[in-house]
Phi, psi and omega in degrees: 000352179299309179290311189283332176298321177294320177296319178296322177296319179300326179283318187265334186057031185228093184297319182293325176296313180299315179297321180294319179294318179296318181294312179186101183300335182294334180253358180289156180277077179234166181290158175300324179300312180295320180296318177298319178298316180292325174300315183296311183288334174293315176299317179298324180285313187274325184218065187301329181283353179267359177294130179235169180304323180298327178292316177299314181295323180295317180290326174294318180296336178285348176124010179261134174285164179303321178295325177295318180296321176301315177299317179302315181294316181294316180294316179299314180297319180297311181293324175297318178299309183296318179296319179291325176297311180297315179296317181296332179264001178074024179293130180254152176297149175297156186296338181280353174275134182291000000 
């Protein structure tokens, strides 16, 4: 979240919102749609083989089109890949990251 928290701040201009999401998105003041999306991508990140049709249907029922869900999966998969690549190679954050 060091890199991405800054990006989220640039989009929202809301430091307390970003801090709340980083601390625990489940208790942050975000929409049900966003919370459902974050539940879905968290499950995809932590337990990808546990994704079931009901999970897909739930995120769609929250207001995402099938193409949106495809985008969520692709972005999540890409960032998981890059993070695992960096971690696996021992890449460290630059010193200017807190």
